[in-house]
PDB file with SEQRES, HELIX, SHEET and CRYST1 records, atoms N, CA, C and O in Angstrom:
SEQRES   1 A   75  PRO TYR ILE ILE ASP GLY LEU LYS VAL GLY GLY ILE VAL          
SEQRES   2 A   75  ILE PHE GLU ALA LEU LEU GLU PRO ASP CYS THR GLU ALA          
SEQRES   3 A   75  THR PRO LYS HIS SER ARG ASP TYR LEU LEU GLY THR ASN          
SEQRES   4 A   75  GLU LEU LEU HIS ALA PHE SER LYS PHE GLN LEU ILE TYR          
SEQRES   5 A   75  TYR SER GLU THR GLN ASN ASN ALA THR ASN LEU SER HIS          
SEQRES   6 A   75  GLY THR ALA THR LEU VAL GLY ALA LYS GLN                      
HELIX    1 AA1 TYR A    2  GLY A    6  1                                   5    
HELIX    2 AA2 THR A   24  ALA A   26  5                                   3    
HELIX    3 AA3 LYS A   29  ARG A   32  1                                   4    
HELIX    4 AA4 GLU A   40  ALA A   44  1                                   5    
SHEET    1 AA1 3 ILE A  12  LEU A  18  0                                        
SHEET    2 AA1 3 THR A  67  ALA A  73 -1                                        
SHEET    3 AA1 3 GLN A  49  THR A  56 -1                                        
CRYST1    1.000    1.000    1.000  90.00  90.00  90.00 P 1           1          
ATOM      1  N   PRO A   1     190.088  89.307 110.230  1.00  0.00           N  
ATOM      2  CA  PRO A   1     191.361  89.627 110.991  1.00  0.00           C  
ATOM      3  C   PRO A   1     192.432  88.555 110.852  1.00  0.00           C  
ATOM      4  O   PRO A   1     193.623  88.860 110.918  1.00  0.00           O  
ATOM      5  N   TYR A   2     192.025  87.305 110.661  1.00  0.00           N  
ATOM      6  CA  TYR A   2     193.067  86.231 110.511  1.00  0.00           C  
ATOM      7  C   TYR A   2     193.858  86.347 109.244  1.00  0.00           C  
ATOM      8  O   TYR A   2     195.051  86.049 109.205  1.00  0.00           O  
ATOM      9  N   ILE A   3     193.163  86.795 108.177  1.00  0.00           N  
ATOM     10  CA  ILE A   3     193.841  86.994 106.894  1.00  0.00           C  
ATOM     11  C   ILE A   3     194.824  88.183 106.974  1.00  0.00           C  
ATOM     12  O   ILE A   3     195.957  88.108 106.499  1.00  0.00           O  
ATOM     13  N   ILE A   4     194.366  89.236 107.568  1.00  0.00           N  
ATOM     14  CA  ILE A   4     195.205  90.432 107.697  1.00  0.00           C  
ATOM     15  C   ILE A   4     196.385  90.173 108.578  1.00  0.00           C  
ATOM     16  O   ILE A   4     197.489  90.601 108.241  1.00  0.00           O  
ATOM     17  N   ASP A   5     196.218  89.478 109.718  1.00  0.00           N  
ATOM     18  CA  ASP A   5     197.276  89.168 110.634  1.00  0.00           C  
ATOM     19  C   ASP A   5     198.252  88.119 110.050  1.00  0.00           C  
ATOM     20  O   ASP A   5     199.437  88.120 110.382  1.00  0.00           O  
ATOM     21  N   GLY A   6     197.754  87.247 109.198  1.00  0.00           N  
ATOM     22  CA  GLY A   6     198.519  86.219 108.635  1.00  0.00           C  
ATOM     23  C   GLY A   6     199.430  86.649 107.460  1.00  0.00           C  
ATOM     24  O   GLY A   6     200.359  85.928 107.094  1.00  0.00           O  
ATOM     25  N   LEU A   7     199.163  87.777 106.905  1.00  0.00           N  
ATOM     26  CA  LEU A   7     199.983  88.296 105.805  1.00  0.00           C  
ATOM     27  C   LEU A   7     201.154  89.114 106.302  1.00  0.00           C  
ATOM     28  O   LEU A   7     201.027  89.903 107.238  1.00  0.00           O  
ATOM     29  N   LYS A   8     202.269  88.921 105.683  1.00  0.00           N  
ATOM     30  CA  LYS A   8     203.453  89.786 106.005  1.00  0.00           C  
ATOM     31  C   LYS A   8     203.285  91.088 105.202  1.00  0.00           C  
ATOM     32  O   LYS A   8     202.533  91.148 104.229  1.00  0.00           O  
ATOM     33  N   VAL A   9     204.001  92.112 105.637  1.00  0.00           N  
ATOM     34  CA  VAL A   9     203.999  93.402 104.914  1.00  0.00           C  
ATOM     35  C   VAL A   9     204.471  93.131 103.492  1.00  0.00           C  
ATOM     36  O   VAL A   9     205.490  92.473 103.280  1.00  0.00           O  
ATOM     37  N   GLY A  10     203.717  93.646 102.516  1.00  0.00           N  
ATOM     38  CA  GLY A  10     203.990  93.436 101.105  1.00  0.00           C  
ATOM     39  C   GLY A  10     203.229  92.218 100.576  1.00  0.00           C  
ATOM     40  O   GLY A  10     203.217  91.998  99.364  1.00  0.00           O  
ATOM     41  N   GLY A  11     202.585  91.406 101.453  1.00  0.00           N  
ATOM     42  CA  GLY A  11     201.815  90.284 100.987  1.00  0.00           C  
ATOM     43  C   GLY A  11     200.600  90.730 100.253  1.00  0.00           C  
ATOM     44  O   GLY A  11     200.035  91.793 100.509  1.00  0.00           O  
ATOM     45  N   ILE A  12     200.202  89.875  99.311  1.00  0.00           N  
ATOM     46  CA  ILE A  12     199.032  90.150  98.414  1.00  0.00           C  
ATOM     47  C   ILE A  12     197.863  89.293  98.830  1.00  0.00           C  
ATOM     48  O   ILE A  12     198.016  88.091  99.047  1.00  0.00           O  
ATOM     49  N   VAL A  13     196.693  89.899  98.943  1.00  0.00           N  
ATOM     50  CA  VAL A  13     195.487  89.141  99.146  1.00  0.00           C  
ATOM     51  C   VAL A  13     194.606  89.314  97.889  1.00  0.00           C  
ATOM     52  O   VAL A  13     194.454  90.404  97.337  1.00  0.00           O  
ATOM     53  N   ILE A  14     194.035  88.158  97.474  1.00  0.00           N  
ATOM     54  CA  ILE A  14     193.070  88.101  96.386  1.00  0.00           C  
ATOM     55  C   ILE A  14     191.814  87.490  97.012  1.00  0.00           C  
ATOM     56  O   ILE A  14     191.832  86.350  97.476  1.00  0.00           O  
ATOM     57  N   PHE A  15     190.738  88.253  97.018  1.00  0.00           N  
ATOM     58  CA  PHE A  15     189.503  87.843  97.705  1.00  0.00           C  
ATOM     59  C   PHE A  15     188.302  88.076  96.853  1.00  0.00           C  
ATOM     60  O   PHE A  15     188.130  89.165  96.305  1.00  0.00           O  
ATOM     61  N   GLU A  16     187.467  87.085  96.727  1.00  0.00           N  
ATOM     62  CA  GLU A  16     186.179  87.225  95.990  1.00  0.00           C  
ATOM     63  C   GLU A  16     185.101  86.586  96.796  1.00  0.00           C  
ATOM     64  O   GLU A  16     185.281  85.470  97.284  1.00  0.00           O  
ATOM     65  N   ALA A  17     183.974  87.253  96.960  1.00  0.00           N  
ATOM     66  CA  ALA A  17     182.901  86.735  97.771  1.00  0.00           C  
ATOM     67  C   ALA A  17     181.542  87.187  97.154  1.00  0.00           C  
ATOM     68  O   ALA A  17     181.460  88.154  96.397  1.00  0.00           O  
ATOM     69  N   LEU A  18     180.520  86.445  97.520  1.00  0.00           N  
ATOM     70  CA  LEU A  18     179.199  86.798  97.068  1.00  0.00           C  
ATOM     71  C   LEU A  18     178.614  88.029  97.878  1.00  0.00           C  
ATOM     72  O   LEU A  18     178.890  88.192  99.067  1.00  0.00           O  
ATOM     73  N   LEU A  19     177.824  88.851  97.195  1.00  0.00           N  
ATOM     74  CA  LEU A  19     177.190  89.980  97.795  1.00  0.00           C  
ATOM     75  C   LEU A  19     175.722  89.605  98.146  1.00  0.00           C  
ATOM     76  O   LEU A  19     175.112  88.745  97.511  1.00  0.00           O  
ATOM     77  N   GLU A  20     175.200  90.273  99.159  1.00  0.00           N  
ATOM     78  CA  GLU A  20     173.767  90.123  99.457  1.00  0.00           C  
ATOM     79  C   GLU A  20     172.983  90.565  98.232  1.00  0.00           C  
ATOM     80  O   GLU A  20     173.329  91.565  97.604  1.00  0.00           O  
ATOM     81  N   PRO A  21     171.951  89.847  97.889  1.00  0.00           N  
ATOM     82  CA  PRO A  21     171.119  90.269  96.730  1.00  0.00           C  
ATOM     83  C   PRO A  21     170.309  91.542  97.135  1.00  0.00           C  
ATOM     84  O   PRO A  21     170.119  91.849  98.312  1.00  0.00           O  
ATOM     85  N   ASP A  22     169.858  92.241  96.097  1.00  0.00           N  
ATOM     86  CA  ASP A  22     169.041  93.438  96.322  1.00  0.00           C  
ATOM     87  C   ASP A  22     167.806  93.062  97.123  1.00  0.00           C  
ATOM     88  O   ASP A  22     167.415  93.793  98.033  1.00  0.00           O  
ATOM     89  N   CYS A  23     167.209  91.976  96.811  1.00  0.00           N  
ATOM     90  CA  CYS A  23     165.982  91.532  97.481  1.00  0.00           C  
ATOM     91  C   CYS A  23     166.313  90.321  98.417  1.00  0.00           C  
ATOM     92  O   CYS A  23     166.437  89.187  97.953  1.00  0.00           O  
ATOM     93  N   THR A  24     166.446  90.585  99.685  1.00  0.00           N  
ATOM     94  CA  THR A  24     166.930  89.514 100.575  1.00  0.00           C  
ATOM     95  C   THR A  24     165.843  88.661 101.135  1.00  0.00           C  
ATOM     96  O   THR A  24     166.156  87.727 101.874  1.00  0.00           O  
ATOM     97  N   GLU A  25     164.580  88.900 100.848  1.00  0.00           N  
ATOM     98  CA  GLU A  25     163.516  88.068 101.322  1.00  0.00           C  
ATOM     99  C   GLU A  25     163.632  86.627 100.820  1.00  0.00           C  
ATOM    100  O   GLU A  25     163.267  85.699 101.541  1.00  0.00           O  
ATOM    101  N   ALA A  26     164.143  86.418  99.574  1.00  0.00           N  
ATOM    102  CA  ALA A  26     164.241  85.111  98.991  1.00  0.00           C  
ATOM    103  C   ALA A  26     165.437  84.341  99.550  1.00  0.00           C  
ATOM    104  O   ALA A  26     165.533  83.132  99.338  1.00  0.00           O  
ATOM    105  N   THR A  27     166.346  85.007 100.254  1.00  0.00           N  
ATOM    106  CA  THR A  27     167.547  84.328 100.753  1.00  0.00           C  
ATOM    107  C   THR A  27     167.312  83.998 102.219  1.00  0.00           C  
ATOM    108  O   THR A  27     166.988  84.883 103.011  1.00  0.00           O  
ATOM    109  N   PRO A  28     167.473  82.731 102.585  1.00  0.00           N  
ATOM    110  CA  PRO A  28     167.324  82.393 104.044  1.00  0.00           C  
ATOM    111  C   PRO A  28     168.305  83.117 104.931  1.00  0.00           C  
ATOM    112  O   PRO A  28     169.414  83.430 104.500  1.00  0.00           O  
ATOM    113  N   LYS A  29     167.923  83.389 106.151  1.00  0.00           N  
ATOM    114  CA  LYS A  29     168.786  84.140 107.098  1.00  0.00           C  
ATOM    115  C   LYS A  29     170.131  83.481 107.229  1.00  0.00           C  
ATOM    116  O   LYS A  29     171.147  84.176 107.186  1.00  0.00           O  
ATOM    117  N   HIS A  30     170.193  82.171 107.386  1.00  0.00           N  
ATOM    118  CA  HIS A  30     171.474  81.488 107.597  1.00  0.00           C  
ATOM    119  C   HIS A  30     172.410  81.641 106.433  1.00  0.00           C  
ATOM    120  O   HIS A  30     173.628  81.654 106.609  1.00  0.00           O  
ATOM    121  N   SER A  31     171.843  81.761 105.209  1.00  0.00           N  
ATOM    122  CA  SER A  31     172.644  82.005 104.040  1.00  0.00           C  
ATOM    123  C   SER A  31     173.232  83.424 104.004  1.00  0.00           C  
ATOM    124  O   SER A  31     174.365  83.635 103.571  1.00  0.00           O  
ATOM    125  N   ARG A  32     172.423  84.394 104.474  1.00  0.00           N  
ATOM    126  CA  ARG A  32     172.863  85.768 104.460  1.00  0.00           C  
ATOM    127  C   ARG A  32     174.095  86.016 105.380  1.00  0.00           C  
ATOM    128  O   ARG A  32     174.855  86.963 105.172  1.00  0.00           O  
ATOM    129  N   ASP A  33     174.264  85.158 106.377  1.00  0.00           N  
ATOM    130  CA  ASP A  33     175.400  85.313 107.262  1.00  0.00           C  
ATOM    131  C   ASP A  33     176.727  85.201 106.509  1.00  0.00           C  
ATOM    132  O   ASP A  33     177.743  85.710 106.983  1.00  0.00           O  
ATOM    133  N   TYR A  34     176.738  84.564 105.382  1.00  0.00           N  
ATOM    134  CA  TYR A  34     177.967  84.372 104.605  1.00  0.00           C  
ATOM    135  C   TYR A  34     178.095  85.280 103.363  1.00  0.00           C  
ATOM    136  O   TYR A  34     179.018  85.141 102.561  1.00  0.00           O  
ATOM    137  N   LEU A  35     177.163  86.182 103.241  1.00  0.00           N  
ATOM    138  CA  LEU A  35     177.197  87.135 102.143  1.00  0.00           C  
ATOM    139  C   LEU A  35     177.712  88.521 102.619  1.00  0.00           C  
ATOM    140  O   LEU A  35     177.524  88.887 103.780  1.00  0.00           O  
ATOM    141  N   LEU A  36     178.338  89.254 101.745  1.00  0.00           N  
ATOM    142  CA  LEU A  36     178.883  90.566 102.096  1.00  0.00           C  
ATOM    143  C   LEU A  36     177.883  91.644 101.691  1.00  0.00           C  
ATOM    144  O   LEU A  36     177.166  91.521 100.698  1.00  0.00           O  
ATOM    145  N   GLY A  37     177.862  92.713 102.505  1.00  0.00           N  
ATOM    146  CA  GLY A  37     177.101  93.925 102.150  1.00  0.00           C  
ATOM    147  C   GLY A  37     177.930  94.799 101.195  1.00  0.00           C  
ATOM    148  O   GLY A  37     179.105  94.535 100.942  1.00  0.00           O  
ATOM    149  N   THR A  38     177.298  95.813 100.693  1.00  0.00           N  
ATOM    150  CA  THR A  38     177.940  96.771  99.784  1.00  0.00           C  
ATOM    151  C   THR A  38     179.156  97.383 100.468  1.00  0.00           C  
ATOM    152  O   THR A  38     179.054  97.869 101.594  1.00  0.00           O  
ATOM    153  N   ASN A  39     180.287  97.364  99.809  1.00  0.00           N  
ATOM    154  CA  ASN A  39     181.588  97.930 100.271  1.00  0.00           C  
ATOM    155  C   ASN A  39     182.130  97.272 101.556  1.00  0.00           C  
ATOM    156  O   ASN A  39     183.113  97.768 102.108  1.00  0.00           O  
ATOM    157  N   GLU A  40     181.538  96.196 102.042  1.00  0.00           N  
ATOM    158  CA  GLU A  40     182.019  95.527 103.240  1.00  0.00           C  
ATOM    159  C   GLU A  40     183.460  95.020 103.043  1.00  0.00           C  
ATOM    160  O   GLU A  40     184.306  95.221 103.915  1.00  0.00           O  
ATOM    161  N   LEU A  41     183.742  94.370 101.917  1.00  0.00           N  
ATOM    162  CA  LEU A  41     185.127  93.855 101.659  1.00  0.00           C  
ATOM    163  C   LEU A  41     186.083  94.984 101.558  1.00  0.00           C  
ATOM    164  O   LEU A  41     187.204  94.902 102.059  1.00  0.00           O  
ATOM    165  N   LEU A  42     185.666  96.047 100.917  1.00  0.00           N  
ATOM    166  CA  LEU A  42     186.566  97.267 100.749  1.00  0.00           C  
ATOM    167  C   LEU A  42     186.917  97.845 102.161  1.00  0.00           C  
ATOM    168  O   LEU A  42     188.063  98.209 102.425  1.00  0.00           O  
ATOM    169  N   HIS A  43     185.930  97.911 103.021  1.00  0.00           N  
ATOM    170  CA  HIS A  43     186.200  98.429 104.363  1.00  0.00           C  
ATOM    171  C   HIS A  43     187.031  97.512 105.229  1.00  0.00           C  
ATOM    172  O   HIS A  43     187.823  97.983 106.046  1.00  0.00           O  
ATOM    173  N   ALA A  44     186.865  96.179 105.065  1.00  0.00           N  
ATOM    174  CA  ALA A  44     187.632  95.182 105.833  1.00  0.00           C  
ATOM    175  C   ALA A  44     189.119  95.297 105.527  1.00  0.00           C  
ATOM    176  O   ALA A  44     189.953  95.057 106.401  1.00  0.00           O  
ATOM    177  N   PHE A  45     189.454  95.658 104.305  1.00  0.00           N  
ATOM    178  CA  PHE A  45     190.868  95.762 103.939  1.00  0.00           C  
ATOM    179  C   PHE A  45     191.257  97.222 103.649  1.00  0.00           C  
ATOM    180  O   PHE A  45     192.077  97.486 102.770  1.00  0.00           O  
ATOM    181  N   SER A  46     190.686  98.128 104.365  1.00  0.00           N  
ATOM    182  CA  SER A  46     190.930  99.568 104.110  1.00  0.00           C  
ATOM    183  C   SER A  46     192.356 100.016 104.321  1.00  0.00           C  
ATOM    184  O   SER A  46     192.790 101.004 103.729  1.00  0.00           O  
ATOM    185  N   LYS A  47     193.114  99.285 105.179  1.00  0.00           N  
ATOM    186  CA  LYS A  47     194.480  99.649 105.449  1.00  0.00           C  
ATOM    187  C   LYS A  47     195.455  99.077 104.368  1.00  0.00           C  
ATOM    188  O   LYS A  47     196.650  99.371 104.395  1.00  0.00           O  
ATOM    189  N   PHE A  48     194.951  98.301 103.470  1.00  0.00           N  
ATOM    190  CA  PHE A  48     195.799  97.724 102.437  1.00  0.00           C  
ATOM    191  C   PHE A  48     195.901  98.683 101.256  1.00  0.00           C  
ATOM    192  O   PHE A  48     195.024  99.517 101.034  1.00  0.00           O  
ATOM    193  N   GLN A  49     196.991  98.546 100.506  1.00  0.00           N  
ATOM    194  CA  GLN A  49     197.110  99.309  99.241  1.00  0.00           C  
ATOM    195  C   GLN A  49     196.229  98.597  98.240  1.00  0.00           C  
ATOM    196  O   GLN A  49     196.459  97.438  97.896  1.00  0.00           O  
ATOM    197  N   LEU A  50     195.219  99.309  97.778  1.00  0.00           N  
ATOM    198  CA  LEU A  50     194.263  98.757  96.854  1.00  0.00           C  
ATOM    199  C   LEU A  50     194.840  98.653  95.443  1.00  0.00           C  
ATOM    200  O   LEU A  50     195.246  99.644  94.837  1.00  0.00           O  
ATOM    201  N   ILE A  51     194.859  97.424  94.948  1.00  0.00           N  
ATOM    202  CA  ILE A  51     195.328  97.174  93.563  1.00  0.00           C  
ATOM    203  C   ILE A  51     194.111  97.069  92.628  1.00  0.00           C  
ATOM    204  O   ILE A  51     194.134  97.598  91.517  1.00  0.00           O  
ATOM    205  N   TYR A  52     193.092  96.412  93.065  1.00  0.00           N  
ATOM    206  CA  TYR A  52     191.883  96.203  92.238  1.00  0.00           C  
ATOM    207  C   TYR A  52     190.707  96.032  93.176  1.00  0.00           C  
ATOM    208  O   TYR A  52     190.827  95.370  94.206  1.00  0.00           O  
ATOM    209  N   TYR A  53     189.568  96.621  92.832  1.00  0.00           N  
ATOM    210  CA  TYR A  53     188.315  96.343  93.542  1.00  0.00           C  
ATOM    211  C   TYR A  53     187.145  96.534  92.613  1.00  0.00           C  
ATOM    212  O   TYR A  53     187.114  97.477  91.822  1.00  0.00           O  
ATOM    213  N   SER A  54     186.194  95.651  92.707  1.00  0.00           N  
ATOM    214  CA  SER A  54     184.959  95.827  91.932  1.00  0.00           C  
ATOM    215  C   SER A  54     183.813  95.089  92.670  1.00  0.00           C  
ATOM    216  O   SER A  54     184.016  94.110  93.388  1.00  0.00           O  
ATOM    217  N   GLU A  55     182.634  95.615  92.448  1.00  0.00           N  
ATOM    218  CA  GLU A  55     181.404  94.945  92.899  1.00  0.00           C  
ATOM    219  C   GLU A  55     180.513  94.886  91.655  1.00  0.00           C  
ATOM    220  O   GLU A  55     180.280  95.903  91.001  1.00  0.00           O  
ATOM    221  N   THR A  56     180.021  93.695  91.339  1.00  0.00           N  
ATOM    222  CA  THR A  56     179.212  93.548  90.187  1.00  0.00           C  
ATOM    223  C   THR A  56     177.932  92.752  90.549  1.00  0.00           C  
ATOM    224  O   THR A  56     177.981  91.864  91.401  1.00  0.00           O  
ATOM    225  N   GLN A  57     176.874  93.047  89.952  1.00  0.00           N  
ATOM    226  CA  GLN A  57     175.636  92.296  90.107  1.00  0.00           C  
ATOM    227  C   GLN A  57     175.454  91.337  88.944  1.00  0.00           C  
ATOM    228  O   GLN A  57     175.591  91.728  87.785  1.00  0.00           O  
ATOM    229  N   ASN A  58     175.146  90.086  89.247  1.00  0.00           N  
ATOM    230  CA  ASN A  58     175.030  89.085  88.200  1.00  0.00           C  
ATOM    231  C   ASN A  58     173.531  88.748  88.014  1.00  0.00           C  
ATOM    232  O   ASN A  58     172.973  87.928  88.743  1.00  0.00           O  
ATOM    233  N   ASN A  59     172.920  89.382  87.053  1.00  0.00           N  
ATOM    234  CA  ASN A  59     171.482  89.171  86.813  1.00  0.00           C  
ATOM    235  C   ASN A  59     171.299  88.016  85.819  1.00  0.00           C  
ATOM    236  O   ASN A  59     170.161  87.677  85.493  1.00  0.00           O  
ATOM    237  N   ALA A  60     172.370  87.411  85.335  1.00  0.00           N  
ATOM    238  CA  ALA A  60     172.206  86.393  84.298  1.00  0.00           C  
ATOM    239  C   ALA A  60     171.889  85.025  84.894  1.00  0.00           C  
ATOM    240  O   ALA A  60     171.544  84.104  84.153  1.00  0.00           O  
ATOM    241  N   THR A  61     171.993  84.872  86.181  1.00  0.00           N  
ATOM    242  CA  THR A  61     171.679  83.582  86.808  1.00  0.00           C  
ATOM    243  C   THR A  61     170.426  83.668  87.664  1.00  0.00           C  
ATOM    244  O   THR A  61     169.899  84.753  87.905  1.00  0.00           O  
ATOM    245  N   ASN A  62     169.955  82.514  88.120  1.00  0.00           N  
ATOM    246  CA  ASN A  62     168.792  82.517  89.015  1.00  0.00           C  
ATOM    247  C   ASN A  62     169.169  83.042  90.378  1.00  0.00           C  
ATOM    248  O   ASN A  62     168.301  83.534  91.098  1.00  0.00           O  
ATOM    249  N   LEU A  63     170.432  82.957  90.763  1.00  0.00           N  
ATOM    250  CA  LEU A  63     170.919  83.528  92.001  1.00  0.00           C  
ATOM    251  C   LEU A  63     171.075  85.000  91.749  1.00  0.00           C  
ATOM    252  O   LEU A  63     171.815  85.348  90.829  1.00  0.00           O  
ATOM    253  N   SER A  64     170.457  85.892  92.470  1.00  0.00           N  
ATOM    254  CA  SER A  64     170.608  87.292  92.181  1.00  0.00           C  
ATOM    255  C   SER A  64     171.792  87.909  92.923  1.00  0.00           C  
ATOM    256  O   SER A  64     171.822  89.114  93.175  1.00  0.00           O  
ATOM    257  N   HIS A  65     172.758  87.075  93.265  1.00  0.00           N  
ATOM    258  CA  HIS A  65     173.915  87.536  93.989  1.00  0.00           C  
ATOM    259  C   HIS A  65     174.974  88.110  93.059  1.00  0.00           C  
ATOM    260  O   HIS A  65     175.271  87.553  92.002  1.00  0.00           O  
ATOM    261  N   GLY A  66     175.523  89.214  93.471  1.00  0.00           N  
ATOM    262  CA  GLY A  66     176.649  89.744  92.779  1.00  0.00           C  
ATOM    263  C   GLY A  66     177.908  89.307  93.437  1.00  0.00           C  
ATOM    264  O   GLY A  66     177.865  88.518  94.381  1.00  0.00           O  
ATOM    265  N   THR A  67     179.050  89.794  92.971  1.00  0.00           N  
ATOM    266  CA  THR A  67     180.365  89.441  93.602  1.00  0.00           C  
ATOM    267  C   THR A  67     181.157  90.723  93.960  1.00  0.00           C  
ATOM    268  O   THR A  67     181.046  91.760  93.305  1.00  0.00           O  
ATOM    269  N   ALA A  68     181.920  90.598  94.982  1.00  0.00           N  
ATOM    270  CA  ALA A  68     182.868  91.607  95.346  1.00  0.00           C  
ATOM    271  C   ALA A  68     184.244  91.006  95.148  1.00  0.00           C  
ATOM    272  O   ALA A  68     184.474  89.877  95.582  1.00  0.00           O  
ATOM    273  N   THR A  69     185.138  91.683  94.534  1.00  0.00           N  
ATOM    274  CA  THR A  69     186.485  91.209  94.215  1.00  0.00           C  
ATOM    275  C   THR A  69     187.453  92.268  94.672  1.00  0.00           C  
ATOM    276  O   THR A  69     187.295  93.451  94.370  1.00  0.00           O  
ATOM    277  N   LEU A  70     188.479  91.822  95.417  1.00  0.00           N  
ATOM    278  CA  LEU A  70     189.497  92.765  95.902  1.00  0.00           C  
ATOM    279  C   LEU A  70     190.859  92.082  95.739  1.00  0.00           C  
ATOM    280  O   LEU A  70     191.032  90.897  96.024  1.00  0.00           O  
ATOM    281  N   VAL A  71     191.846  92.917  95.251  1.00  0.00           N  
ATOM    282  CA  VAL A  71     193.283  92.541  95.265  1.00  0.00           C  
ATOM    283  C   VAL A  71     193.965  93.676  95.987  1.00  0.00           C  
ATOM    284  O   VAL A  71     193.829  94.839  95.605  1.00  0.00           O  
ATOM    285  N   GLY A  72     194.686  93.347  97.010  1.00  0.00           N  
ATOM    286  CA  GLY A  72     195.356  94.367  97.789  1.00  0.00           C  
ATOM    287  C   GLY A  72     196.685  93.919  98.401  1.00  0.00           C  
ATOM    288  O   GLY A  72     196.944  92.725  98.549  1.00  0.00           O  
ATOM    289  N   ALA A  73     197.499  94.875  98.743  1.00  0.00           N  
ATOM    290  CA  ALA A  73     198.827  94.540  99.340  1.00  0.00           C  
ATOM    291  C   ALA A  73     198.859  95.128 100.744  1.00  0.00           C  
ATOM    292  O   ALA A  73     198.451  96.263 100.990  1.00  0.00           O  
ATOM    293  N   LYS A  74     199.362  94.299 101.651  1.00  0.00           N  
ATOM    294  CA  LYS A  74     199.484  94.720 103.073  1.00  0.00           C  
ATOM    295  C   LYS A  74     200.624  95.757 103.116  1.00  0.00           C  
ATOM    296  O   LYS A  74     201.692  95.541 102.544  1.00  0.00           O  
ATOM    297  N   GLN A  75     200.385  96.842 103.779  1.00  0.00           N  
ATOM    298  CA  GLN A  75     201.411  97.906 103.941  1.00  0.00           C  
ATOM    299  C   GLN A  75     202.067  97.823 105.284  1.00  0.00           C  
ATOM    300  O   GLN A  75     202.945  98.628 105.594  1.00  0.00           O  
TER     301      GLN A  75                                                      
END                                                                             
């Protein structure tokens, strides 16, 4: 809510965050508090004009976390 309230109409937000891994048993609970669920970022900025959104899984690293990326404009 602070990001949304802090932007003026027409302001652009660029946001990227880690997603919860498919298998959460290996991730400590305190770490999961800072990870996003599927479509959580998209829903948080649902009132914004969506410019770009993607969710990807990164299986190339030892961290099985994917990323959610959003670019949106406040209407």
